[in-house]
Each structure stands twice: as structure tokens, then as C-alpha cells.
C-alpha positions in Angstrom: 104.8 89.5 103.7 102.5 88.5 101.0 100.2 85.5 100.9 97.1 85.2 103.2 94.4 86.0 100.7 91.2 85.9 102.7 88.0 87.2 104.2 88.9 87.9 107.8 87.1 87.6 111.1 88.4 88.2 114.6 87.2 86.9 117.9 88.0 88.8 121.0 86.0 88.7 124.3 83.2 87.1 122.3 83.0 89.8 119.7 83.4 89.1 115.9 85.5 91.6 114.1 85.1 92.2 110.4 87.9 92.7 107.8 89.7 96.0 108.3 92.1 97.2 105.7 94.7 99.7 106.9 96.2 101.1 103.7 94.2 103.2 101.2 96.6 102.7 98.2 95.5 100.0 95.8 98.7 99.2 93.9 99.6 96.2 96.0 102.9 95.2 97.4 102.1 96.1 101.1 103.7 93.9 103.6 105.8 93.5 106.8 103.6 95.6 109.1 104.6 96.7 112.6 102.1 97.8 115.3 102.1 99.9 118.4 99.3 101.1 120.7 99.4 104.2 122.9 98.1 104.2 126.5 95.0 106.1 125.3 94.2 103.4 122.7 95.4 105.1 119.5 96.7 102.4 117.2 99.6 102.9 114.7 100.7 100.6 112.0 103.8 101.0 109.8 104.4 99.0 106.7 106.4 98.8 103.5 105.2 99.3 100.0 107.4 97.1 97.9 106.2 98.6 94.6 108.1 101.8 95.1 110.3 100.8 98.1 108.7 103.2 100.7 107.5 102.9 104.3 104.2 104.3 105.5 102.6 105.1 108.9 98.9 104.9 109.5 96.8 105.7 112.6 93.4 104.7 114.0 91.7 106.7 116.8 88.6 104.6 117.0 89.8 101.1 117.9 90.9 100.1 114.4 87.6 100.8 112.6 89.0 103.5 110.2 92.6 104.5 109.4 94.4 107.6 108.1 97.8 107.8 106.6 100.1 110.2 108.5 103.2 110.2 106.3 103.9 110.2 102.6 106.0 107.3 101.4 109.5 107.5 102.9 112.2 105.5 101.1 112.9 102.5 103.3 112.0 99.0 104.5 111.7 96.9 107.7 109.5 99.3 109.8 109.3 98.8 113.5 107.2 100.8 116.0 107.1 101.4 119.8 104.9 103.7 122.0 106.1 104.9 125.4 104.1 105.6 128.6 103.3 109.2 127.5 102.0 108.3 124.1 105.1 109.3 122.1 105.5 107.0 119.1 108.9 105.9 117.6 109.0 104.8 114.0 112.3 103.2 113.0 113.0 101.8 109.5 115.8 100.8 107.2 117.2 102.9 104.4 120.8 101.6 104.1 121.2 103.0 107.6 118.6 102.7 110.4 116.6 105.9 110.6 114.0 107.0 113.2 111.1 109.5 113.5 109.2 110.4 116.6 105.8 112.0 117.1 104.7 113.5 120.4 101.1 114.4 119.3 99.7 111.3 117.7 101.2 112.0 114.3 100.3 115.7 113.8 104.0 116.5 113.7 107.4 114.8 113.8 109.9 116.8 115.8 112.5 114.0 115.4 112.8 113.3 111.7 115.0 110.8 109.8 117.8 110.6 112.3 120.4 108.2 111.0 121.4 105.8 113.8 123.7 103.2 112.3 126.4 102.7 109.7 125.7 102.0 106.0 124.8 98.4 105.2 122.6 97.8 108.3 119.6 95.5 108.3 116.3 94.7 110.2 115.9 97.0 113.2 113.8 96.3 116.3 112.7 98.9 118.7 111.4 98.6 122.3 110.5 100.9 125.2 112.1 100.2 128.7 111.8 101.7 132.2 111.5 105.5 132.4 110.7 105.5 128.7 114.2 104.5 127.6 114.3 103.5 124.0 116.2 100.3 122.9 117.2 99.4 119.4 118.8 96.4 117.8 119.9 95.9 114.2 122.0 93.6 112.1 125.4 94.9 111.0 127.6 93.4 108.3 131.3 92.9 108.2 131.7 92.1 104.4 134.5 89.5 104.6 136.8 89.6 101.5 136.3 86.0 100.5 132.5 86.1 100.4 131.0 84.7 97.2 127.5 86.0 97.6 125.9 89.1 99.0 123.6 86.8 100.9 126.5 85.2 102.8 127.8 88.4 104.3 128.7 87.9 107.9 126.5 89.9 110.3 126.1 90.3 114.0 123.4 92.0 116.1 124.2 95.5 117.5 122.5 97.2 120.4 121.9 100.9 121.1 119.8 102.9 123.6 118.5 106.4 124.1 117.7 108.0 127.5 116.5 111.4 126.1 113.6 110.5 123.8 115.7 109.5 120.9 117.8 112.7 120.7 121.1 110.9 121.4 122.1 107.3 121.2 124.7 105.2 123.0 127.1 103.9 122.1 127.9 106.9 119.9 129.8 106.2 116.6 133.0 107.2 118.4 132.5 104.7 121.3 133.1 100.9 121.2 129.9 99.3 119.8 127.8 96.9 121.8 128.0 93.8 119.5 126.0 90.7 120.4 128.2 88.3 118.5 127.1 84.6 118.2 129.8 82.0 119.1 129.7 80.4 115.7 133.0 79.1 114.3 132.4 80.2 110.7 132.6 83.3 108.6 129.5 82.3 106.6 126.9 83.1 109.3 124.4 85.8 109.4 122.6 86.9 112.6 119.8 88.7 110.8 117.2 89.5 113.5 117.4 90.6 117.1 113.9 91.0 118.6 113.8 92.6 122.1 111.8 91.9 125.2 111.9 93.8 128.5 111.3 92.1 131.9 109.4 93.5 134.9 112.6 94.6 136.6 114.1 96.3 133.6 115.9 93.2 132.3 116.6 93.5 128.5 116.4 90.3 126.5 117.6 90.1 122.9 117.0 87.0 120.8 119.5 86.3 118.0 118.3 84.5 114.9 121.5 83.2 113.3 122.1 81.1 110.2 125.2 79.3 108.8 125.3 79.1 105.0 126.5 76.2 102.8 129.0 77.7 100.3 130.2 74.3 99.0 128.6 75.0 95.6 130.3 78.4 95.1 127.0 80.1 96.0 125.3 78.8 92.9 122.3 78.0 95.1 122.9 79.5 98.5 121.3 77.3 101.2 121.2 77.4 105.0 123.2 74.7 106.6 122.4 75.4 110.3 120.0 77.6 112.3 120.8 78.7 115.8 118.7 80.8 118.3 120.7 82.6 121.0 119.4 84.5 124.0 121.3 87.2 125.8 120.4 89.5 128.8 121.4 92.8 130.3 120.6 93.5 133.9 122.0 97.1 133.9 119.9 98.9 131.4 121.8 97.8 128.3 125.3 98.9 129.5 126.6 95.4 129.3 125.4 92.0 128.1 127.7 89.6 130.1 128.9 86.5 128.4 127.5 84.6 131.4 124.0 85.6 130.3 124.6 84.4 126.7 123.3 80.9 125.8 121.9 78.9 122.9 118.3 78.0 123.0 117.9 74.2 123.3 115.6 72.0 121.3 115.5 74.2 118.2 114.7 72.0 115.2 114.8 74.4 112.2 112.7 74.0 109.1 114.7 71.8 106.7 114.4 71.1 103.0 110.9 70.2 101.8 110.9 68.8 98.3 108.0 69.7 96.0 107.2 73.2 97.3 109.3 76.1 96.2 109.2 78.1 99.5 110.7 75.1 101.3 112.8 73.4 98.6 115.8 74.9 100.4 116.1 75.8 104.1 114.6 79.3 104.2 115.7 81.8 106.9 112.5 83.7 106.7 110.5 80.6 107.8 112.8 80.0 110.8 112.5 83.3 112.7 111.9 83.0 116.4 110.0 85.6 118.6 110.2 86.5 122.3 108.1 88.1 125.1 108.2 88.2 128.9 105.1 87.4 131.0 104.8 89.7 134.0 104.0 88.1 137.4 100.3 88.1 138.2 99.7 89.4 140.8 102.7 91.8 140.6 105.5 90.6 142.8 108.5 92.8 143.5 111.7 91.2 142.3 110.0 88.5 140.3 111.5 88.1 136.8 108.3 86.8 135.3 108.5 84.1 132.6 110.5 84.4 129.3 108.6 82.8 126.4 110.0 82.0 123.0 108.2 80.6 119.9 109.7 79.4 116.7 108.7 77.1 113.7 110.0 73.6 114.4 110.4 70.8 111.9 109.0 67.5 113.1 110.3 65.7 110.1 106.8 65.4 108.7 105.4 68.9 109.0 106.0 72.2 110.7 104.6 73.1 114.1 104.9 76.2 116.3 107.0 75.3 119.3 107.2 77.2 122.6 109.8 77.2 125.4 109.6 79.1 128.7 112.1 80.0 131.4 111.2 81.2 135.0 114.9 82.1 135.8 115.6 84.9 133.3 116.7 82.5 130.5 119.2 80.4 132.5 117.2 77.2 131.8 114.2 76.3 129.7 112.5 73.3 131.3 109.1 74.1 129.7 108.7 72.9 126.2 105.4 72.4 124.3 103.6 72.9 121.1 101.3 75.9 120.5 99.1 74.5 117.7 96.8 71.8 119.1 95.5 70.3 115.9 96.6 67.0 114.5 96.6 68.1 110.9 100.0 67.9 109.2 100.6 71.4 107.8 103.2 74.1 107.2 103.3 76.6 110.1 105.7 79.6 110.4 106.0 83.3 111.1 105.1 83.1 114.8 104.9 86.3 116.8 104.4 86.4 120.6 103.3 89.0 123.1 102.6 88.8 126.9 100.4 90.7 129.3 98.7 90.0 132.6 96.4 87.5 131.0 99.1 85.3 129.5 101.0 84.7 126.3 99.4 85.3 122.9 100.8 83.9 119.7 99.9 84.5 116.0 101.2 82.5 113.1 100.7 81.4 109.5 99.1 78.0 109.0 98.2 75.7 106.0 96.0 73.3 108.0 93.1 73.9 105.6 95.0 72.1 102.8 97.6 70.3 104.9 100.8 69.4 103.0 99.3 70.0 99.6 102.3 71.5 97.9 100.5 72.1 94.6 98.0 74.6 96.0 98.6 75.3 99.7 96.1 77.6 101.3 97.1 79.9 104.3 95.3 81.3 107.3 96.4 83.2 110.3 95.8 81.5 113.7 96.0 82.8 117.3 96.3 81.0 120.6 96.6 82.0 124.3 98.4 80.2 127.0 101.5 79.0 128.9 101.6 75.3 129.9 98.5 74.7 127.7 97.2 76.7 124.8 93.5 77.6 124.5 91.3 79.9 122.4 93.0 78.6 119.3 91.2 80.7 116.7 91.4 81.2 113.0 91.7 85.0 112.7 91.6 84.8 108.9 89.6 82.6 106.5 91.1 80.1 104.2 93.7 81.8 102.1 95.1 81.1 98.6 98.7 81.9 97.6 99.2 85.5 96.7 99.5 86.6 93.1 100.4 90.2 93.8 103.1 91.8 91.7 106.3 92.2 93.8 109.0 94.6 92.7 111.5 92.6 94.8 111.0 89.8 92.3 111.4 91.9 89.1 107.8 92.9 88.8 106.4 89.4 88.4 103.8 87.5 90.5 105.5 86.0 93.6 103.2 83.4 95.3 105.8 82.7 98.0 106.6 86.3 98.7 105.5 86.3 102.3 107.9 89.0 103.4 109.5 88.4 106.7 107.1 88.9 109.6 103.7 89.4 111.2 103.4 91.4 114.5 101.3 91.2 117.6 101.1 93.6 120.6 99.2 94.2 123.8 98.1 97.3 125.7 95.8 97.3 128.8 95.4 93.5 128.3 93.9 94.0 124.9 95.7 92.1 122.1 96.2 93.6 118.6 97.7 92.1 115.5 98.5 93.0 111.9 99.5 91.2 108.7 99.3 91.3 104.9 97.0 89.4 102.6 95.5 89.5 99.1 91.8 89.6 100.0 91.1 92.3 97.4 93.5 90.9 94.8 96.6 92.8 95.8 98.7 92.5 99.0 97.3 95.0 101.6 97.7 95.5 105.3 95.0 94.3 107.7 94.4 94.7 111.4 92.5 92.8 114.1 92.1 92.6 117.8 
């Protein structure tokens, strides 16, 4: 994730927060951060350094004021973090297969190191903690059909695994039938590339499937996305099964379509279309209540992009609540939404170009945050006006990549405090930043 060049301020409970850079390296290329907070308030952020293709893990023990790096660069990408009720931290990442490390003492040592969890050719893991500190993992797995004309068109589905012994063993094992959350798409040219997880108050496991169908009519000379589908599935038995009856397509999804004149949107871009999920617990707590499932995604109104929100009070069976998160009337590009929920409500962060609207020659970006459910309040710019990044990106052959946003922001909550992380070029190179 790359662009968001800014001087940052945060507002939380009436307090202004200054710019806090997480990484100490200054070679640029830092993006795609993931964040987790332990019950005692220690904050961990994992991120990728695209210059040398490594992932890093940093920690703050003073509320995010200062940071130390806990691990040397580990070859990998797509980091994802989760902290359990005892403060154990799980750090999963991609290195051809999905690997995982765990620390039980705030990063002083890692008794579970680089355990390979998936077959070769996996992609984008997500990790989440469930009841009794069960650990849940999803990832994209590819089937490599023989008639594929492009690597980018490889068919992929979302796979699910769980561990009930602190990550020592995972089920299904390689010898067992795999739990595959396959989308009902009548095409071999689809990719389900992301499966974020949310856990309900009664242990329900929700997995959101971001799936895309590719247009291969031009022999892959310029691979474009023809369709975007968002599916939701649910397990009520701790991940043993995800019944077909619990599988449905999210209604009212209007994906970002082509936008002539701006390179990042000149073809439908899967990175811009990613949806995010969270479950709002009942307040006050009510035994048996499923809470409210909330999903956000970037939606194309035909004139600009907004952040849309749908909610379900019946475990995802129906979604009667539909509204827009951003309340401004400015036509702008908005994408990369991430959502979290706690006892105070839903909280969403996203990328927004409202400072320059639809100016395709020099769009400027900022991160915004809002809180709410039926209405959205406290809509706050959590970064100042941002210019396109000019950071060198090894993914693009070592040349400046002004549209190199990466794939995601992250937001989390612990003890009803909200924490977020992103990448920007405030100091001239893409670095990782934190705010709460």
C-alpha cells in the first residue's frame, strides 16, 4: 500500500495524536500493515518491505508512542496478526506457502517458528482468534487450469483451517479432505483472492469471499475484471462445517468499474474492490443474541466511488440495512475500507480523494474514519491531504509507482479503543504509520 503522503493527526476521545512512524528503516517500500493489540495494551504491527521482499514485526509497549522491531526481515508478504486472550501473538504471512510464528512473551522469543500451513502457490492469509483461543486461518488456493492464458487468471478458492492447540497442529491436515469455500461461479476464469474472517458472540465464524471473474476475450493481452462478487458463509460448529444453506451472495454490490483518465481505474481493479467484515456484539450482552454483521465495500455510483455498508441482524441470512458511510457530498474516489466492531459500535477507515475530488491529473489522498450503524458520525480525517506516492517499488521493476497502494489498510479494537495502521510517503518514502 503506497500513496497517502501526509502529515498526520488523529482524534480519539478528544485527544489529538501526532504522526507516529512505526518502521525505522528508511529505504521505502513499506506497505500492507496488519495490527493486533494484546489485553494488556501492547500493540504489534506487521508489514512488508517490498524493496527486499521481507516481512517485519514491530511492537509498542507505550500506546504507540515508540516502536521497536522484533524480527529481522523474513522473506514473505501479506502479513496478518491476531492476539489471543492470554496475550499470545500469532503472525502469519505468505512465502509461497502460508507460514506462521507465535510469541508467548511479547516478542522476546518465538517458540512456534515458520510452520508451513498450506500447499505451494497459496495467497493472502487472514488469521482470527475464536472462543477458547482457537485460531482460525483462511487463504486463497490456486488450481492452475491447463487452458489459462495468464498467471493472473489462475482459478482460486478460499480454504479454511483451524488450530485448537495454540497453532501446534492444524485441521484439516494435508491428509484430510480440505475445507474449501468455493464460490458458485460458472467460470474457470475466477479468482477468490481474499477471505477475511469475523467471529460472532456465540462463536459463529463468518468468512467473506471477495471473488472476481476475468475477461479473457483478448487473449489476456490486457487482463481485466468482468465481474465482482462478494459472498458470505458461516459456520455454527467451530469451523467443522460451512453448510451450503449458510452460503449466500451479498446483495447490492456495485463494484468499481472502468474510470477513463486515471491509470489506477482505467481497468476494473480487484485491489480497489475489496470488502471487509466485522460483527457488532449486543450491548448490553444478551445470551444467544447473534449481534449484527456489518460489511463495507467500495461501491461505484456511476459518477464516483463511495464506501457502502450493509448490516444483518440474523447471522447473514438477510441484509435489510443499506447505507453509505461517507457523508460528504464531494464526488471523489474512495476505497480500501476496513471495519471493526466493539461495544461502542462499528468503526471504518478508508482512503479518500475528497480534497481534490475527481481530479485525475493530480489526485490527493487522505485516510478517513467514521463510527456508526444506521447513521455514521465522528467522520474524521485521520491524515492530512496526501499526494500520490513516488516511492520506488521493487514490484514495479524499481521505478516510481504512484498508484502502488498495496492491497489493504487495517483497523482493530481492544477494550473499546480503536487502533489503525496504514502506509504513506510523509517523509519521501513509503513508511508504516499508526494512530488511535
